[in-house]
C-alpha positions in Angstrom: 196.2 60.4 89.2 196.8 57.8 91.9 195.6 54.2 91.5 192.9 54.9 94.1 191.6 57.9 92.2 191.6 56.0 88.9 189.7 53.1 90.4 187.2 55.4 92.2 186.5 57.3 89.0 186.3 54.1 86.9 184.0 52.4 89.4 181.7 55.4 89.4 181.5 55.3 85.6 180.7 51.5 85.9 177.8 52.1 88.2 176.4 54.8 85.9 176.8 52.7 82.8 175.5 49.4 84.3 172.7 50.7 86.6 172.0 54.2 85.4 172.8 55.8 88.8 175.2 58.7 89.5 177.4 57.6 92.5 180.0 60.2 93.7 183.6 58.9 93.0 184.6 60.7 96.2 182.6 58.2 98.2 184.3 55.2 96.6 187.5 54.4 98.6 189.5 51.5 97.4 191.4 49.6 100.1 194.6 47.6 99.9 193.7 43.9 99.3 194.3 41.7 102.4 197.4 39.5 102.0 195.5 36.3 102.1 193.6 37.2 98.9 194.7 37.7 95.3 194.7 41.2 94.1 196.1 44.7 94.8 193.1 46.8 95.5 189.6 46.0 96.9 186.3 47.8 96.4 183.4 47.1 98.7 180.2 46.9 96.5 177.5 46.9 99.2 176.8 50.7 98.7 175.9 49.9 95.1 173.3 47.2 95.8 170.4 49.7 95.9 171.4 50.7 92.3 172.0 47.2 91.0 169.1 45.4 92.7 171.3 42.3 92.5 173.2 40.1 94.9 176.6 41.3 96.2 178.7 38.8 94.2 176.8 39.4 91.0 177.2 43.2 91.4 180.9 42.8 92.1 181.4 40.5 89.0 179.5 42.9 86.7 181.6 45.9 87.9 184.8 43.9 87.7 184.1 42.9 84.1 183.4 46.6 83.2 186.7 47.6 84.8 188.7 45.0 82.8 187.1 46.2 79.6 187.3 49.9 80.2 190.1 50.7 82.7 193.6 50.4 81.2 195.1 49.8 84.7 193.0 46.7 85.5 194.3 43.3 84.5 191.8 40.9 86.2 189.6 40.6 89.2 188.1 38.1 91.6 185.1 38.3 93.9 184.7 37.3 97.5 181.1 37.9 98.4 180.6 41.7 98.3 184.3 42.4 97.9 185.8 43.1 94.4 189.5 42.3 94.5 191.3 43.9 91.6 194.7 43.0 90.2 196.5 45.9 88.5 198.6 45.3 85.4 202.3 44.9 86.3 203.4 47.5 83.7 201.0 50.0 85.3 202.9 49.7 88.6 206.1 50.5 86.7 204.6 53.7 85.4 203.5 54.5 89.0 207.1 54.0 90.2 208.3 56.3 87.4 205.7 58.9 88.3 206.7 58.9 92.0 210.4 58.8 91.3 210.1 61.9 89.0 208.6 64.0 91.8 211.1 65.1 94.5 208.1 66.2 96.7 205.7 63.3 96.0 202.8 63.4 98.4 203.5 67.0 99.5 200.9 69.7 98.6 202.4 73.2 98.1 200.7 76.2 99.8 199.9 79.4 98.0 198.8 82.9 99.1 195.1 81.8 99.1 195.8 78.7 101.2 194.2 78.5 104.7 196.4 79.9 107.5 196.9 77.6 110.4 198.5 78.8 113.6 200.0 76.1 115.9 200.9 76.9 119.5 203.4 74.6 121.2 206.0 74.5 123.9 204.5 77.1 126.4 207.3 77.0 129.0 207.6 78.7 132.3 210.7 80.9 132.9 211.4 79.4 136.3 212.9 76.1 135.1 214.5 74.4 132.1 212.6 72.3 129.5 212.0 68.7 130.6 210.7 65.5 129.0 207.1 66.6 129.0 208.2 69.7 127.0 210.1 67.4 124.6 207.0 65.5 123.7 205.0 68.8 123.4 207.7 70.4 121.1 208.1 67.4 119.0 204.4 66.9 118.5 203.9 70.6 117.7 206.7 70.9 115.3 205.8 67.7 113.5 202.2 68.7 113.3 203.3 72.1 111.7 205.3 70.2 109.1 202.3 67.9 108.4 199.8 70.7 108.1 202.2 72.5 105.7 202.6 69.4 103.7 198.8 69.4 103.3 198.8 72.7 101.5 198.3 75.1 104.5 200.2 78.2 105.3 201.5 77.6 108.9 202.6 79.9 111.6 204.4 78.2 114.5 203.9 80.1 117.7 204.9 79.9 121.4 203.5 81.6 124.5 206.1 82.0 127.3 204.7 82.0 130.8 207.0 84.7 132.1 205.0 86.1 135.0 203.3 84.8 138.2 204.2 83.5 141.6 206.4 80.7 140.3 208.7 83.2 138.6 208.9 85.2 141.8 209.9 82.2 143.8 213.1 81.8 141.7 213.7 85.5 141.8 213.4 85.7 145.6 215.6 82.6 146.0 218.3 84.1 143.8 218.2 87.3 145.9 218.5 85.4 149.2 221.0 82.7 148.3 222.5 83.5 144.9 225.3 85.7 146.0 225.2 87.5 142.6 225.8 84.3 140.6 225.3 84.5 136.9 225.2 81.7 134.2 228.7 82.7 133.1 230.2 82.5 136.7 228.4 79.2 137.3 229.4 77.8 133.9 225.7 76.7 133.5 222.9 77.4 131.1 220.6 80.2 132.3 217.5 78.1 132.4 219.3 75.4 134.5 220.6 78.1 137.0 217.1 79.6 137.5 215.7 76.1 137.9 218.1 75.4 140.7 216.8 78.5 142.6 213.2 77.3 142.1 214.2 74.0 143.8 216.1 76.0 146.4 213.0 78.1 147.2 210.8 74.9 147.6 213.4 73.3 149.9 213.5 76.4 152.3 209.7 76.8 152.1 209.1 73.2 153.1 211.5 73.5 156.0 209.7 76.7 157.1 206.3 75.0 157.0 207.6 72.0 159.0 209.1 74.3 161.6 205.8 76.2 162.0 203.9 72.9 162.4 206.3 71.5 164.9 207.0 74.6 167.0 203.6 76.4 166.9 201.3 73.5 166.4 199.8 74.8 163.1 198.1 72.6 160.6 199.9 72.2 157.3 197.4 74.6 155.6 197.9 77.2 158.4 201.7 76.9 158.2 201.7 77.3 154.4 199.6 80.5 154.7 201.8 81.8 157.5 205.1 81.1 155.8 207.2 84.3 155.7 209.0 83.1 152.6 205.8 82.6 150.7 204.5 86.0 151.9 207.7 87.6 150.6 207.1 85.9 147.2 203.6 87.2 147.0 204.8 90.7 148.0 207.3 90.5 145.2 204.5 89.5 142.7 202.4 92.5 143.8 205.5 94.8 143.4 206.0 93.4 139.9 202.4 94.0 139.0 202.7 97.6 140.3 205.7 98.1 138.0 208.4 98.3 140.8 211.6 99.2 138.9 213.9 97.1 141.0 211.7 94.0 140.8 211.1 94.5 137.1 214.9 94.9 136.4 215.7 91.7 138.3 212.8 89.9 136.4 214.1 91.0 133.0 217.7 90.0 133.8 216.8 86.5 135.0 214.3 86.0 132.1 217.0 86.8 129.6 219.2 84.1 131.1 216.4 81.7 130.7 215.5 82.7 127.1 219.1 82.1 126.0 219.0 78.7 127.6 215.7 77.9 125.9 217.0 79.0 122.5 219.9 76.6 122.8 217.7 73.7 123.7 215.2 74.5 120.9 218.0 74.7 118.3 219.4 71.4 119.5 216.0 69.7 119.5 215.4 71.0 115.9 212.3 73.0 116.6 211.6 76.7 115.9 208.9 79.4 116.0 207.7 82.1 113.7 206.3 84.3 116.5 206.8 84.2 120.3 204.3 85.8 122.7 204.8 86.6 126.3 202.2 86.5 129.1 203.6 89.7 130.5 202.4 91.4 127.4 199.1 89.5 127.0 197.4 89.5 130.4 196.4 93.2 130.3 195.1 92.7 126.8 192.9 89.8 128.1 191.7 91.9 131.0 190.7 94.7 128.5 188.8 92.2 126.4 187.0 90.7 129.4 185.9 94.2 130.5 184.7 94.9 127.0 182.6 91.7 127.2 181.3 92.8 130.6 180.0 96.0 129.1 178.3 94.1 126.3 176.5 91.9 128.8 178.5 88.8 127.8 179.8 88.4 131.4 178.7 89.4 134.9 180.2 90.9 138.0 179.7 89.5 141.5 179.3 91.6 144.6 183.0 91.1 145.5 184.0 92.7 142.2 185.1 89.5 140.4 184.0 89.0 136.8 182.5 85.7 135.6 181.1 84.0 132.5 177.9 82.0 132.8 178.4 78.9 130.6 175.6 76.8 132.1 173.7 77.3 128.8 176.5 75.5 127.1 176.5 72.6 129.5 179.4 73.8 131.6 179.6 76.0 134.8 180.4 79.5 135.8 184.0 80.5 135.0 186.1 83.1 136.8 187.8 85.6 134.4 189.0 88.4 136.8 189.6 88.1 140.5 188.0 90.5 143.0 191.2 92.5 143.1 191.1 92.8 139.3 194.0 90.5 138.6 194.0 88.0 135.7 193.7 84.3 135.7 195.1 81.9 133.0 191.9 82.1 131.0 192.1 85.9 130.8 195.7 85.6 129.6 194.7 83.2 126.9 192.0 85.6 125.7 194.6 88.4 125.5 197.0 86.2 123.6 194.2 85.3 121.1 193.4 89.0 120.7 197.0 89.8 119.8 197.3 86.8 117.5 194.1 87.7 115.7 195.5 91.3 115.2 198.8 89.9 113.8 197.5 87.2 111.5 194.3 86.3 109.5 193.9 83.0 111.3 191.7 80.4 109.7 192.4 77.6 112.2 194.0 77.7 115.6 195.6 74.6 117.1 196.8 74.5 120.7 199.3 71.7 121.5 198.6 71.2 125.3 198.4 68.2 127.5 195.1 66.4 128.2 194.9 67.8 131.8 193.8 71.1 130.1 190.9 69.6 128.2 188.3 71.5 130.2 190.2 74.8 129.9 190.1 74.7 126.1 186.4 73.8 126.1 185.8 77.0 128.0 188.3 79.0 126.0 186.6 78.0 122.7 183.2 79.2 124.0 184.6 82.5 125.3 186.5 83.3 122.2 183.4 82.6 120.1 181.3 84.9 122.3 184.0 87.6 122.0 183.8 87.5 118.2 186.9 85.5 117.1 185.7 83.7 114.0 187.9 80.6 114.7 187.1 80.5 118.4 184.3 77.9 118.2 186.4 75.7 115.9 189.7 75.9 117.7 191.6 72.6 118.0 193.0 71.4 121.3 195.6 68.9 120.2 195.4 67.0 123.5 198.2 64.6 124.3 198.9 62.2 127.1 201.6 62.2 129.8 205.1 60.9 129.1 207.1 59.2 131.8 210.3 57.3 132.2 210.2 53.6 133.5 211.2 55.0 136.9 208.0 57.1 137.3 206.7 60.6 137.2 208.6 63.9 137.3 208.3 66.7 139.9 209.9 70.0 139.0 209.7 71.5 142.5 211.7 68.7 143.9 214.3 68.8 141.1 213.5 65.4 139.9 212.5 66.3 136.3 214.0 64.6 133.4 216.0 67.6 131.9 215.7 67.9 128.1 219.4 68.8 127.7 220.5 65.9 129.8 218.2 63.6 128.0 219.6 64.6 124.6 223.1 64.1 125.9 222.3 60.6 127.2 220.7 59.7 123.8 223.8 60.7 121.9 226.0 58.9 124.4 223.9 55.8 124.0 224.3 56.0 120.2 228.0 56.3 120.7 228.1 53.1 122.8 226.0 51.3 120.2 228.3 52.4 117.4 231.3 50.8 119.1 230.0 47.4 118.1 232.2 45.8 115.4 231.7 47.2 111.9 229.7 50.3 112.8 231.1 53.6 111.5 234.5 52.1 110.8 236.7 54.5 108.9 234.3 57.4 109.3 236.2 60.7 110.1 235.6 61.8 113.7 233.7 65.0 112.9 231.3 63.2 110.6 231.0 60.4 113.2 229.9 62.9 115.8 227.3 64.3 113.4 225.9 60.8 112.6 225.7 59.9 116.3 223.8 63.1 117.0 221.3 62.2 114.2 221.0 58.7 115.5 220.5 59.7 119.2 218.0 62.5 118.5 216.3 60.5 115.8 215.8 57.7 118.3 214.3 60.1 120.8 212.0 61.8 118.3 210.8 58.7 116.6 210.0 56.8 119.8 207.9 59.6 121.1 206.1 60.4 117.8 205.3 56.8 116.8 202.8 56.6 119.7 199.2 57.8 119.3 199.5 61.3 120.9 196.3 60.9 122.9 197.9 58.0 124.9 200.1 58.2 127.9 203.5 56.7 127.2 206.6 55.5 128.8 209.9 56.6 127.2 212.5 53.9 127.3 215.9 55.3 126.1 217.5 52.0 125.7 214.6 50.5 123.7 214.3 53.6 121.5 217.8 53.3 120.1 217.7 49.6 119.1 218.7 49.1 115.5 216.0 46.5 115.1 212.2 46.8 115.3 210.0 49.9 115.1 212.7 52.5 116.0 214.2 55.6 114.5 217.7 54.0 114.1 216.2 51.0 112.2 214.7 53.4 109.7 217.8 55.5 109.5 219.9 52.4 108.9 217.6 51.4 106.0 218.0 54.8 104.5 221.8 54.7 104.9 221.8 51.2 103.3 220.0 52.6 100.3 222.5 55.5 100.0 225.4 53.0 100.2 223.8 50.9 97.4 223.3 54.0 95.2 226.9 55.1 95.8 228.1 51.7 94.5 225.9 51.8 91.4 227.4 53.3 88.3 225.6 56.2 86.7 222.1 57.5 87.4 219.4 54.8 87.3 216.9 57.4 86.3 218.5 57.6 82.9 217.6 54.0 82.1 214.4 52.9 80.3 212.5 50.7 82.7 209.1 51.1 81.2 208.8 47.5 80.0 209.9 45.9 83.2 207.2 43.9 84.9 207.7 44.0 88.7 207.4 40.9 90.7 205.0 40.5 93.6 207.4 41.9 96.2 208.3 44.9 94.0 204.6 45.5 93.3 203.9 45.6 97.0 206.7 48.1 97.5 205.4 50.4 94.8 201.9 50.2 96.2 203.3 51.2 99.6 205.1 54.1 98.0 202.0 55.3 96.3 200.2 55.2 99.7 202.5 58.0 101.0 200.2 60.8 99.7 197.3 59.2 101.5 199.3 58.8 104.7 200.2 62.5 104.6 196.6 63.6 103.9 195.2 61.3 106.7 197.9 62.5 109.2 196.8 66.1 108.5 193.1 65.2 108.8 193.5 63.4 112.1 196.4 65.5 113.5 198.5 62.4 114.0 202.3 62.3 113.4 202.1 58.7 114.5 200.5 57.8 111.2 203.5 59.1 109.3 205.9 57.4 111.7 204.3 54.0 111.4 203.9 54.4 107.6 207.6 55.0 107.2 208.5 52.0 109.5 206.3 49.7 107.4 207.9 51.0 104.2 211.4 50.5 105.6 210.5 47.0 106.9 209.1 46.0 103.5 212.1 47.3 101.7 214.5 45.3 103.9 212.6 42.1 103.1 213.0 42.9 99.4 216.7 43.8 99.8 217.4 40.4 101.4 215.3 38.4 98.9 216.6 39.9 95.6 219.9 40.8 94.0 220.2 44.4 93.0 223.7 45.3 91.9 224.5 41.7 90.9 221.3 41.4 88.8 222.4 40.4 85.3 219.4 41.8 83.4 220.3 45.5 83.0 216.8 46.7 82.8 215.7 44.8 85.9 218.9 46.1 87.7 218.0 49.7 86.8 214.4 49.1 87.9 215.5 47.9 91.3 217.9 50.9 91.7 215.1 53.3 90.8 212.8 51.5 93.3 215.5 51.7 96.0 216.2 55.4 95.2 212.4 56.2 95.5 212.0 54.3 98.7 214.9 56.3 100.1 213.4 59.6 99.0 210.0 58.8 100.6 211.6 57.6 103.8 213.5 60.9 104.0 210.4 62.9 103.2 208.4 61.1 105.8 211.0 61.4 108.5 211.4 65.1 107.7 207.7 65.5 108.6 208.7 64.2 112.1 211.7 66.6 112.3 214.2 63.7 112.0 217.4 64.0 110.0 218.7 61.1 108.0 222.5 60.1 107.9 223.8 58.9 104.5 225.9 56.3 106.2 225.8 54.4 109.5 
């Protein structure tokens, strides 16, 4: 049992013995004692005053005396008003360290066949352009959340929905037909998603020129010119032909999408994210249409005079929502319903989490209600993991204008920055070039991932590449360097410190604080799963690394003359390294053994 669990149970027993009242141990949550007070753990006694009928300080003193007498872990206590500050016996902390060190997966709960099944959707790219910085944040959040939910004992299915149909796809296709001259990714020496993205930009360039020409030469308004644009009319005609199953259009669509998928796969692999199941809108939109028509027959929806189908959500505090256009074509909501239908057929989902930006908050409010009305048991309780925008210091991104921050180029730049930083005296000297390249990759991508994931996902953020790769402060490289330092220390030590008897060693104040921080890892993992927040893990690991570095500078380890104390500090270092690695793995970050 953790020290929190021990104290919660012992305090519940104290309240029962002293005041004759059953108080649930689950409602007693010890907190880490503030640094300005003596003690390791603090229990707030105000909830017990109805049972004790005594003043807060008297109640705290009586419970404290009971704990000293009956709980083997408690050494002494002090009272500050209604706060009971408890000091744990030093040797107990040693046993805690031994317990954590003996568990390779401390803090991680293993799933079994009866565990809840959580499906997490993330990425959701369009096949008309490469992945960009916004997709990077989405993918990193989704993958990390999947790791965290799995660490909390859930079975997890990582899924993606690819937006592979629609007018935006046809724009790239039409531009390739008009100006591509049969170019392929192989001929261009370019990734397929980049090539298709170039034609999306090309379409927009010609379209804008056409609109301006119509405005200047024929005196049209901008709105009139956009509707009259022959290029846009051609794109809409291509979309209609696609929906009618035109063989020529479908073959072109399939060829160009395959180029994009190959490019996406390369980027995903490099970013370190993956999926268990990928769905495609081209396969789901008809399923959604069928489900909507089924709901129409049951009276869940209604049809307007123009033939369009709507849902009346005014009874739920929302408005009327379009589900099928008057010509029978689908909208995004219809596609999401179809995707949900297929997923529900494929998996016994207990919880569905959508990782989508906060601009879609309303969409998921509506989707939740519609899925519930259509009989999906998890519909009402679906989770929209809503996150904020991510920008560079220079401002926003616009994909139509070709000013997006490309994910591949961003990763290249992060690794190049790591290489420049490594050229400082003393870094990676004597490391073989192949290993050096691998370490630099880990540092560059670790910096990118950590900088994005340490921020509360609900907040907008600015990604600063230079700041993210600093070896000091709350950064990925700082944590990686701490881990590498520990591995270097363990390589220099003789033998396995775990073979030594350290049970009688009494840790000092700094060592006790470190062990207490280690013990908090299981709580951090649990809380990150409860609140869907990778940032909690990121900042926990940073605090642990920072505290270890202070210990490392203040105390001798390899030069410690007392053999038991030396072994104790090596076990402490080993365990800190293991927890750092486990925590960073939940963020999808690899740890180099030397830097």
